[in-house]
C-alpha positions as CSV (number, residue, x, y, z in Angstrom):
1,M,101.2,177.9,49.5
2,M,101.2,177.2,45.8
3,H,100.8,180.0,43.6
4,L,99.5,179.4,39.8
5,G,103.0,180.3,38.4
6,D,104.5,177.0,40.4
7,C,102.2,174.4,39.0
8,L,101.9,172.6,35.6
9,F,98.8,171.9,33.7
10,Y,97.9,168.2,32.4
11,T,95.6,168.0,29.9
12,D,94.3,166.2,26.6
13,R,94.7,167.4,23.2
14,W,92.0,169.8,23.3
15,E,93.1,172.8,21.3
16,A,91.7,175.4,23.7
17,F,94.1,174.3,26.4
18,A,97.2,174.9,24.2
19,E,95.8,178.6,23.3
20,V,95.3,179.8,26.9
21,L,98.1,177.6,28.9
22,P,101.7,178.6,28.9
23,P,103.6,176.1,26.8
24,E,106.6,175.4,29.1
25,R,104.1,174.3,31.8
26,H,101.5,172.6,29.7
27,I,102.0,168.8,29.3
28,V,99.8,167.1,27.0
29,G,98.7,163.4,27.5
30,K,96.0,160.7,28.7
31,R,98.9,159.1,30.7
32,F,98.7,162.2,32.9
33,T,95.1,162.9,33.3
34,A,93.5,159.1,33.6
35,A,93.6,159.6,37.3
36,I,91.9,163.1,37.1
37,E,89.2,161.5,34.7
38,R,88.7,158.6,37.1
39,D,88.2,161.1,40.0
40,N,85.8,163.1,38.1
41,S,83.7,159.9,37.2
42,N,83.6,159.0,40.7
43,T,82.5,162.3,42.0
44,R,79.6,162.4,39.3
45,H,78.5,158.6,40.2
46,H,78.5,159.8,44.0
47,L,77.0,163.1,43.8
48,G,73.9,162.6,42.0
49,R,73.0,166.0,42.0
50,F,75.3,166.8,39.3
51,T,73.7,164.0,37.0
52,R,69.9,163.7,37.8
53,R,67.5,166.1,36.4
54,T,64.5,164.3,37.5
55,K,65.2,164.5,41.4
56,V,64.5,167.6,43.4
57,V,67.8,168.9,45.3
58,S,69.2,172.1,46.3
59,K,71.3,173.7,43.7
60,R,72.2,176.4,46.0
61,E,75.9,176.9,45.8
62,G,76.3,176.3,49.7
63,M,74.6,172.9,49.7
64,V,76.5,171.8,46.6
65,D,79.9,172.9,48.4
66,L,78.8,171.0,51.5
67,S,77.7,167.9,49.5
68,I,81.1,167.7,47.8
69,R,83.1,168.4,51.2
70,L,81.2,165.4,52.8
71,W,81.8,163.1,50.1
72,R,85.5,163.9,49.7
73,A,85.6,163.5,53.7
74,A,84.1,160.2,53.6
75,Q,86.7,159.1,51.0
76,M,89.5,159.5,53.8
77,P,89.8,156.1,55.6
78,E,90.3,157.9,59.0
79,I,87.3,160.2,58.5
80,F,84.9,157.4,56.8
81,T,85.7,155.2,60.0
82,S,84.6,157.6,62.3
83,L,81.4,158.4,60.3
84,Q,80.9,154.5,59.9
85,N,81.0,153.9,63.7
86,L,78.8,156.6,64.4
87,A,76.0,155.4,62.1
88,L,76.4,152.0,63.2
89,S,76.2,153.2,66.9
90,I,72.5,153.4,66.4
91,Y,72.3,149.6,66.2
92,R,74.2,148.7,69.1
């Protein structure tokens, strides 16, 4: 199990990070945050509930949690394939 004391913090140059993160574990630079930002962008793109104000969707914590879990599971090839096969089975 990873503890907070075992991890590194990769951030951009926002001053607030430098004020609260331990300097010996704080690594600044876009080189390290590009993949994180790409993942965040993809999450916002695929989970419209976080961006659409005109759509009526449940904001309940449980529903948001389930939506994120389902989307992340669908990103894993082994899980996506089983879900895809299940969905396609209705056409066979």
